[in-house]
N, C-alpha and C positions, 0 to 999 in steps of 0.2 A: 261485885255481886254476880253469882253464877246461877243461871236458870237451868233446871234439870232438862235433860234431853227430851223426855216425854212431854214436858210442858212447852218446849220450843216447837215441837211438832204440832201440838194442839193449837198453839197461837198461829202458826202458819196456816193450818186448815181453817181456823176461824176467820183469818184475814181473807182467804180465798172465798169463803162462803159469803162474807159481807160484801165483797166486790161483785160477786155474781148476783146477789140479791139487789144491789143498787143498779146494776146493768139491766136486770129483768124489769125492775120497777120503771126505770127510765124508758125502756123499749116498749112496754105494754100500756103505759098510762100517759094521758095528757090532761092536765087539769084534774078533774075528779072522775074521769071516765076512761074508757078503753080508747087507745090511740088509733085503732084501725089495724088492718092487716099489712099494710105496706111497710110500716116501720119495723115490726117484728121480723118480717121477711128479710129486710135489709140487714138487720142485726144477725139473723141466722146465717145469711150468706157470708157476712164478715167473720162470724165466729168459725164457720167451717174452713174458710180460707186461712184464718189465723192458726187453727189447729194443724193445717197442712203446711205451716211455716212459709206462707207466701209473704213477700216483702210488705211491710206495713202500708206504704202509700198505695199499693195495689189493693190491699184489703179495704182501705177507706174508700177508694174510688169505686170498687165493685159494690160495696154496701150502699153507698150513696146512689149509684146508678140503678141498682135494683129497686130501691125505694122510689126514686124519681120515675122510673119507667112504669112501675105499678100504679103510681098516682096519675101518671099521664094516661094510662089505660082505664082510669076510673075507679081503681081500687082505693078505698079510703085508708 
């Protein structure tokens, strides 16, 4: 079975949109409410580093450290 090229592009875009929506939901919510500012800040730092093609372990460590430091400073 052959899928037309335009449909393949649409499916790729749809997969990316679903992944971004899942990441945003996980970053912004905890239970039934807002997760606070520390977690989205860590996700933002990780996303920026990933876009700049920083090695994955460094992205994870930077995102985690950002979230932890903000929480240590009292930012929820």
